Phi, psi and omega in degrees: 000132182277168178298325179294318178300317179297316180296320179295324176297321178300318180294309186289339175290332184253339185236148169274113179242087182296162178237005180256186174272143174259110182225118177061031178086003180240138174270124185215168176288161170292156182306315181272007181057023175285154179235152182241126179281138174249124187257149171276112184293345179282338182228341185086355182287155177286124182271319182194173173232147178228167179297142182246098189287157172237180183303329178296322177293322177298318179297321178295323179294320176295320175306312183294316180295321180294319180294326183275347188300312182299318181294318181289323178297328181276353180291135182299141178307323180297321179295318177298317182298316182295324177294315179299322180293325177296321179291320175305313182294322179293320178296321177296319180291330182257023186304314184295316181291320178295320179296318179295320178298316178300314180299321182293315185268337182259328180099346184292158182297155178299324179298315177295320182293321178297318177298321179296317180298316179300314179296315182297316180297326184298334178295326177292319179292315182301313183281340169298322179283320184290324189291342176262002182251355187295130182242146170263203181222148173226124180213178179250139175302143179305333180279347183080004185284331184202174177261152178248111181250118183242128178224169182242128182240152179300139182291331179121204183299127186237137177257125182246122181240120188240155182268178185272343193283334174226077191295334176272308187293321181290332176286311184289331179295339177258316183298313187300309179292327179297313180292321178298325180285344182097017179268152168260153191221158166238120179261130174243095179283167180293145180295333182288329187223061182278339190296320181296317179298320179294322178294319178296319178299320179296324177294320178296318179297315180295334180283352177108016179296129182297151179303138175088347180289319173239126176235145183230127176237122175258141185200152172265000182236068187297326182303296181294328180292312179292322178301319180299325180282321183287335180270356176283126184296346179278343177285133182238352187211141172235126172240119187230137168236125182169201185287154177297324181299312179291323179302319178299317180297317181293322178297322178297316179293317181296332182296329182298327178254010181049055180282147169289136186229135169240119188234118174251105192250204188289167179221169175210063193293124172275149176235106188255129178241113177276161187297334182269004183292153170287110189296321179296318177296319181296319179292319177297317178295323179297320180295322178291311184293329182269316194261357174302125183057033178063027181085001182268068180213144178294338179268002183297139173299123187257332183211133184254125176245117186237128182295143191312314184300335182244006185302306186296320179293321178295315180300315180299316179293322180292317178299316180300316181288319181293323180294334182276353182290130179276119180260137179176186177301138183299329184281357176274126183303333183281343187287135174250336178223113181274190179286163167288169191292328178197178183294328178298323178294321177297315180298321180294315179297315181297323179296319179293319179294315179299320178298315180297314179296322178296336179264003174119355177289160177240135175270107179270354173205136177066215176110358178220147180299156178287158177269161174089186183288159178091155184264071184261143169224131187283155172306132189226138175237127178247139175234170183054040183280121181287156185297336182268003180293136182299330184297340177271350186239349180237151176296128182281313183054050178191173186277055183241128181242101175275127185248132181238133177275139174223162183255304188247154181299317181298325179297314182287328179297321177298316180294318181300318184272357181277066181202154176281352185256158180200055182276297183215152175224155179237140184216128179241125176201151178277348184259105184298317180298318178297318180296316180293323178297316178292320181302322180293339181263355178272131184271078176209154183287338181221147177225127172267103181265107186060031175218140179262006181220127181245343187294132179199128180303335181276355184251149178284110184264125177167171187235177176248178180051227184272018175268001172141181179226136176082184183223149173244155185080173178061187174292330180300326179295327176289317182293337176300330182263020181227154172251142178273127177244134179246130176243126175267124183213162178228149171208000000 
């Protein structure tokens, strides 16, 4: 028995990790009885198999969600809140097992996985609190002829499509507000990391969620399966986290039924260090912003712009810290940076690094894929990166930090905004007024000002430009799953 088998046994002894589809409160096989392999990215070995759904299974899931919708919408907010709070408490109690499961199927370090479980669980607590606080409006028409009564109603059956890089948090960030709003849902997790989503669904079921309110379909054929759900006239909402390319395709399909859409898409986050910044704070923030989940995050710092007077010192400090990072299997307690999700991810990162070096950049640390089994890429620092290098314009999704020297603020502001993306930006300066002034001129939905981490369930998470539509988290995340209704009345 391998160490991975032993670790998986630890998880399954403490957690219910189903391998079927959840449809209408029943765990069942896919219609065609096909199975989908889940791989351990640290070794490439098959970790488990799950049901592999087809469009017929997707249609059945929509049937179940539609049938359960009236009852769940009529459920009192307090009842929804208490259920969500029970799931929060269960996730906290099962933190170690959930973190180990995430590490096994995703590859991220246990430290990162534990942080993810804490973050993921918090969405259940936050929306347990929010769903009983939602207020409408009552006012008088300016003419005095009638009253204006405004309330918020559940949007209806919602399709949730989540990525592989945060298999717990991306699921709960959508499930929690949808259920709090009174919507029923079908979750389609990523094929690379379905086990965590299935475990979370089992916790919701054990907490007393009525049949059909949450349905889960795992599949290796996301295109036709999601298409079947989006073209069903009973579907009213799509919430998607993933690449901008896939997001565009889904938006086109959603447009035919005029679905409400919340889209959290790609990023190209700049990390700007001004000459007056506290260098130690900036380096600590850089490590968080770059190396969280090995750089496999839409919020990961993608390109570093460092003002000339502190450029060399910043590079030296970054190299020292990146070189000290322990690379290995995510489930090993000593690991600080696990493998990338698969070999295709390694090839993409290597391609971007080779392109930059070919255009004149220098790799002062790393720069080549790891040897041996598993999809590993070492922490890498590039300097003298030219403006036309692809690594400055495409999401890296790996532990690579390209550093660019700049002289003036206007110069860096032009470079920062020269992108189709606008999810998050990072800025370090000792002058708060200067930082806030610059932040207002940066075209992104979020700015980390002297912070390398912006994610918080209480904050509105989302981007501008081609980084997405709508917001997750905060009260805004709840309203994404609701429609505003206005009633004109007199008394």
